[in-house]
C-alpha positions in Angstrom: 0.3 -0.1 -0.1 2.7 2.3 1.2 0.6 6.2 0.8 -2.5 5.6 -0.7 -4.8 8.7 -0.7 -8.7 8.6 -0.8 -10.7 11.1 -1.9 -14.4 11.9 -2.9 -15.2 13.4 -6.9 -18.4 14.9 -6.3 -20.3 16.8 -3.8 -19.3 14.3 -1.2 -21.5 11.6 0.4 -19.9 9.3 -1.7 -19.2 6.3 0.2 -15.5 6.9 1.6 -16.4 5.8 5.1 -16.9 2.1 3.6 -13.5 2.5 1.2 -11.3 3.7 3.6 -12.3 1.0 6.3 -12.2 -1.8 3.0 -8.3 -0.7 2.4 -7.6 -0.2 6.5 -6.7 -3.3 6.5 -3.4 -2.8 5.0 -2.7 0.2 6.8 -0.9 1.2 9.4 -2.2 4.7 10.2 -5.3 6.3 9.0 -4.9 10.2 7.8 -7.9 12.9 8.3 -6.4 16.0 6.4 -8.8 18.4 6.0 -12.3 19.2 7.1 -14.5 19.1 9.9 -16.8 17.5 12.0 -19.3 18.6 8.9 -18.3 15.8 7.6 -19.8 12.2 7.9 -18.5 8.6 7.3 -20.8 5.4 8.0 -19.3 2.3 8.0 -20.9 -1.1 8.7 -19.5 -4.1 10.1 -21.8 -7.3 9.8 -24.5 -5.6 12.0 -22.9 -3.0 13.4 -22.9 0.4 12.2 -20.6 3.3 13.2 -21.2 6.9 12.5 -17.8 9.0 12.6 -17.2 12.8 12.2 -14.1 13.7 13.0 -12.1 10.4 13.6 -10.5 8.3 10.7 -12.5 5.7 10.0 -9.7 3.4 10.1 -9.7 3.1 14.4 -12.7 0.5 13.4 -10.3 -1.5 12.2 -7.8 -1.0 15.2 -5.2 1.1 13.0 -4.2 4.6 14.5 -5.8 7.4 13.6 -4.2 10.6 13.0 -6.3 14.1 12.6 -4.2 16.4 10.7 -3.0 19.8 10.9 -5.6 21.0 8.1 -8.8 19.8 10.1 -10.5 22.1 12.9 -11.8 20.4 15.6 -14.6 21.1 17.7 -13.0 19.1 20.8 -16.4 18.5 22.8 -17.6 16.3 19.4 -14.1 14.5 19.5 -14.1 13.9 23.1 -18.0 12.6 22.7 -16.7 10.5 19.7 -13.9 8.5 21.4 -15.9 7.9 25.1 -18.8 6.2 22.8 -16.3 4.2 20.9 -14.7 3.2 24.1 -18.3 2.2 25.1 -18.9 0.5 22.2 -15.6 -1.6 22.8 -13.3 0.2 20.7 -10.6 2.1 22.3 -9.3 4.2 19.7 -5.7 4.7 18.5 -5.7 8.6 17.8 -3.1 11.1 17.4 -3.7 14.6 16.9 -2.0 17.3 15.4 -0.8 19.9 17.8 -1.2 22.6 14.9 -4.6 21.6 14.2 -7.2 24.7 14.8 -9.9 24.7 17.5 -13.7 25.2 17.1 -14.7 27.8 19.7 -18.1 28.9 20.8 -17.9 32.2 18.8 -17.4 30.3 15.5 -20.8 28.8 15.8 -23.0 31.6 16.6 -21.1 33.6 13.7 -21.9 30.8 11.4 -25.5 30.7 12.2 -25.5 34.7 12.1 -24.0 34.9 8.6 -26.6 32.3 6.9 -29.4 34.2 9.0 -28.1 37.4 7.4 -27.8 35.7 4.1 -31.0 34.9 4.2 -32.0 33.3 0.6 -28.5 34.0 -0.6 -27.1 31.7 2.3 -24.4 29.2 1.3 -25.8 26.2 3.4 -23.2 25.5 6.0 -23.8 23.1 8.6 -24.2 25.9 11.3 -21.1 23.6 12.5 -18.5 27.1 13.0 -16.1 25.1 10.2 -16.0 28.1 7.9 -15.4 30.8 11.1 -12.8 28.7 12.2 -10.9 28.4 8.8 -11.2 32.1 8.7 -9.7 32.8 11.7 -6.8 30.2 11.0 -5.7 32.0 7.9 -6.2 35.7 9.9 -3.9 34.4 12.3 -6.9 34.7 15.2 -7.4 31.1 15.5 -6.8 28.8 18.7 -4.6 25.7 17.9 -4.9 22.1 19.9 -1.7 22.9 21.2 -3.3 25.9 23.1 -5.5 23.8 25.0 -2.8 22.4 26.8 -1.8 25.7 28.4 -4.4 27.8 30.4 -2.3 30.7 30.8 -2.1 30.8 26.8 -5.1 30.0 26.1 -6.2 32.7 28.3 -4.0 35.3 26.4 -5.2 34.1 23.4 -9.0 34.8 24.4 -7.9 38.2 25.9 -6.9 39.5 22.6 -9.9 37.3 20.4 -13.1 37.7 22.2 -13.6 41.7 22.4 -13.4 41.3 18.3 -15.8 38.3 18.4 -18.2 40.2 20.6 -18.3 43.5 18.4 -18.9 41.2 15.0 -21.8 39.3 17.1 -23.3 42.4 18.1 -22.9 44.1 14.9 -25.2 41.4 13.6 -27.8 42.0 16.6 -27.5 38.6 18.2 -28.2 38.7 21.6 -25.4 36.5 22.8 -22.5 37.4 24.7 -19.3 35.6 24.6 -17.8 34.9 28.5 -14.4 34.8 28.4 -14.0 32.6 31.7 -16.2 30.1 30.5 -15.0 29.5 27.7 -11.2 28.8 29.2 -12.7 26.8 31.6 -14.4 24.6 29.3 -11.6 24.3 26.9 -9.0 23.8 29.6 -11.2 20.8 30.7 -11.1 19.6 27.0 -7.3 20.3 26.6 -6.6 17.9 29.9 -8.9 15.0 28.4 -7.4 15.5 25.2 -3.6 16.4 26.0 -2.0 12.7 25.7 -3.2 12.8 22.1 -1.9 16.2 21.0 1.6 15.6 19.1 3.6 16.6 16.3 2.2 14.4 13.7 3.8 15.5 10.8 7.2 14.2 12.3 5.3 10.9 12.8 3.9 10.8 9.8 7.1 11.6 7.7 9.2 9.1 10.4 6.8 6.7 9.6 6.5 7.3 5.6 11.0 6.6 5.9 10.3 3.1 7.7 7.9 1.7 4.6 5.1 2.2 7.1 1.7 1.5 4.9 -0.5 5.2 5.2 -3.8 5.7 4.4 -4.9 9.5 3.7 -8.8 10.0 4.4 -10.3 12.8 2.7 -14.0 14.6 4.0 -16.6 15.9 1.2 -15.9 15.8 -2.4 -13.9 17.6 -5.3 -16.7 20.0 -6.0 -16.8 21.3 -2.3 -13.3 22.1 -2.4 -12.9 26.0 -1.7 -10.9 26.3 -5.0 -12.2 24.0 -7.5 -15.8 23.1 -6.1 -18.9 25.1 -6.9 -17.9 28.6 -5.4 -19.5 29.8 -3.4 -21.4 26.6 -2.3 -18.2 24.9 -1.2 -16.6 24.0 2.2 -13.7 26.0 3.7 -10.9 23.6 2.9 -8.8 22.0 0.0 -10.7 18.8 -0.7 -8.2 17.7 -3.9 -5.1 15.8 -3.3 -2.8 18.7 -3.4 -4.3 19.3 0.1 -3.2 16.4 1.6 0.3 17.4 1.8 -0.4 20.8 3.4 -3.2 19.6 5.5 -0.9 16.5 6.9 2.7 17.9 6.5 3.8 15.3 3.7 5.6 16.2 0.8 3.3 14.9 -2.6 5.9 13.2 -3.8 5.2 10.5 -1.3 1.6 9.5 -2.7 1.8 6.2 -4.4 -1.9 5.7 -5.3 -4.9 8.1 -5.6 -8.3 6.4 -5.2 -11.2 8.4 -6.7 -14.5 7.4 -5.1 -17.4 8.0 -7.5 -21.0 7.3 -6.5 -23.1 5.5 -9.4 -25.4 8.1 -9.8 -24.8 12.0 -8.1 -25.9 13.5 -4.7 -25.2 16.8 -3.1 -26.9 18.2 0.3 -27.5 22.0 0.4 -27.5 25.3 -1.8 -25.8 25.1 -5.3 -26.6 24.0 -8.9 -26.5 20.1 -9.6 -26.7 20.0 -13.5 -28.2 16.3 -13.5 -30.7 16.6 -10.8 -34.0 14.9 -10.8 -37.0 15.9 -9.1 -39.2 13.4 -10.5 -39.8 9.9 -9.2 -36.7 8.3 -10.2 -34.8 11.2 -8.0 -36.9 10.1 -4.9 -36.6 6.4 -5.9 -32.3 6.9 -6.1 -33.1 8.9 -2.3 -35.0 6.4 -0.6 -33.2 3.0 -1.9 -30.0 4.5 -1.7 -31.1 6.1 2.0 -29.7 9.7 0.8 -30.2 11.5 3.8 -26.8 13.0 5.7 -24.8 11.5 8.3 -24.0 14.8 9.9 -27.2 16.6 9.2 -29.8 14.3 8.4 -30.5 16.7 5.8 -31.8 15.1 2.6 -29.7 14.7 -0.4 -30.6 15.8 -3.6 -30.3 13.0 -6.5 -28.8 13.3 -10.2 -27.9 10.7 -12.5 -23.8 10.0 -12.3 -22.0 13.2 -14.3 -19.0 12.6 -15.8 -18.1 16.0 -16.4 -17.5 16.5 -12.4 -15.9 13.3 -12.2 -13.0 14.3 -15.5 -12.7 17.4 -13.3 -12.0 15.6 -10.2 -9.5 12.9 -11.9 -7.6 16.1 -13.7 -7.2 17.8 -10.8 -6.3 15.3 -8.5 -4.6 13.4 -10.9 -6.8 9.8 -9.6 -5.1 6.9 -10.7 -7.6 4.4 -9.6 -11.7 4.4 -9.3 -13.9 3.1 -6.4 -17.5 3.1 -7.8 -20.1 2.7 -4.9 -23.9 2.4 -4.2 -24.0 0.3 -7.8 -26.9 -1.7 -6.1 -29.1 1.4 -5.5 -29.5 1.8 -9.6 -31.3 -2.1 -9.8 -34.5 -2.3 -11.1 -34.4 0.7 -13.2 -35.5 0.3 -16.8 -32.9 2.4 -18.0 -29.8 4.7 -16.8 -28.3 7.0 -17.5 -24.7 9.3 -17.5 -24.2 12.3 -17.9 -21.2 13.4 -20.7 -20.9 16.6 -21.6 -23.1 19.7 -21.2 -24.4 22.5 -23.3 -23.9 26.1 -23.0 -25.4 28.9 -24.3 -25.8 26.3 -27.5 -22.2 24.6 -27.5 -21.0 21.3 -26.4 -18.4 21.9 -23.6 -16.6 18.9 -21.4 -15.3 21.1 -18.7 -17.2 22.6 -15.3 -17.1 26.1 -15.5 -16.1 28.5 -13.0 -18.7 31.2 -13.4 -21.7 29.6 -11.2 -24.5 31.5 -13.2 -23.3 29.6 -16.3 -23.0 26.5 -14.0 -26.8 26.8 -13.4 -27.4 27.3 -17.3 -25.5 24.2 -18.2 -27.9 21.3 -19.8 -26.5 17.8 -19.3 -25.7 15.9 -22.6 -26.6 11.9 -21.7 -26.0 8.6 -22.9 -28.3 6.2 -22.0 -27.8 2.4 -21.2 -30.5 -0.5 -20.5 -30.8 -0.8 -16.7 -30.5 -4.4 -14.7 -32.8 -6.6 -12.3 -31.0 -7.0 -9.5 -27.3 -7.6 -8.1 -26.7 -10.5 -6.6 -25.1 -9.6 -3.1 -22.6 -12.5 -2.9 -21.2 -11.5 -6.0 -17.2 -11.6 -5.4 -16.1 -10.8 -9.1 -16.5 -8.2 -12.0 -18.1 -10.9 -14.2 -20.8 -11.7 -11.6 -22.6 -8.5 -12.0 -25.3 -8.3 -14.8 -24.3 -7.8 -18.0 -25.8 -4.3 -18.2 -24.0 -3.2 -15.5 -20.4 -4.2 -16.6 -21.4 -2.4 -19.9 -22.1 0.7 -17.6 -18.7 0.2 -15.6 -17.0 -0.4 -18.8 -18.7 3.0 -20.3 -17.1 5.2 -17.3 -14.2 3.5 -17.5 -13.2 3.8 -20.7 -14.8 7.6 -20.6 -12.4 8.9 -17.8 -9.2 6.7 -18.9 -8.9 5.7 -15.1 -9.2 2.1 -14.1 -11.9 1.0 -11.4 -10.2 -1.0 -9.1 -13.3 -1.5 -6.6 -17.0 -2.0 -7.0 -19.1 -1.6 -4.2 -22.4 -3.5 -4.3 -23.7 -2.8 -0.8 -23.0 -1.1 2.5 -21.3 -4.3 4.3 -17.5 -5.0 4.1 -17.9 -8.3 2.3 -20.2 -6.4 -0.2 -17.2 -5.6 -2.3 -15.0 -6.5 -5.8 -12.2 -6.0 -6.6 -11.0 -6.2 -9.8 
């Protein structure tokens, strides 16, 4: 395995949790390099279902989970996840970067205030303080994991930051008071609980690479939510693409051997922003219900549409994806016809790229290739040839169009419902 990166190629919710869990069996370390508890990964092991928001999925396999410097951490959520796993018999092996930024109470207040102020023009955030925390990181007003372990340092930082945040909250007309002493006590206590996990993870990872250890990088969200290359401004606040892994974990890009792009067999997204292949009909409803398309973190229903290869092609190019993992192929069972978008029509012209201008994206009309559907995939299928002929044709077309080989096909939520090619 050496160093392998798993990223989403669409708008998130591609099934990265299952794929990361599947590949974790060969890993020594599983690393989260961006995002926060606005992401959610679901893992099913036999009859057990685990829902993780901050902790890397590989801990379910007993691997060491690393939360990199590019992640923003809500310590209360993280501690609750640790405790919940421990109650269920999994004591997670965990390392937290001392440089990871911390989500503070005022970040959550401001996240909700900004969305309320924008009203119909809202971005559709999860209101968990992710964006404001990343904003503070870039503007050098952030509080990092290492700061939680020293009460005097934390107090000085809060003395500088809290008055600024209170002024901004007042401007929004929100009746909330930021209590510095209350925050200091609560977050110092979090620091005590997390102190033994906090370390220089980038040094640990680089030394492990030199020793030939197997490292699996786990992305959150998907390429189309990347702050630069997604449907801006309807994006997350971090770099979801392959290049973000080097920055978010402190390892050189030359060490990454394999980049696996997760492709859901159809397309979904949560929240605001355009979705060119969106289906507002019975088929869209069928995909939503059969695919259980409700957010792991927010429980919000996901909008559904046909597979969009313009989007996936965009993701493959930007991240240099070397292999594909197709997920939720079984959700397409029993449809008479299935479609794949290969190009868009924009202002009368056929295009094969994703526009930067969000207004242009809204005007894009999908151009489809139609395929005959299949009845039902046998969940005991163990090889590609076991799949229905029509499903094989569907997959072969994806591989040919993208010029990237398919390595894995998921035909159900369970660990064993996976075909390696």
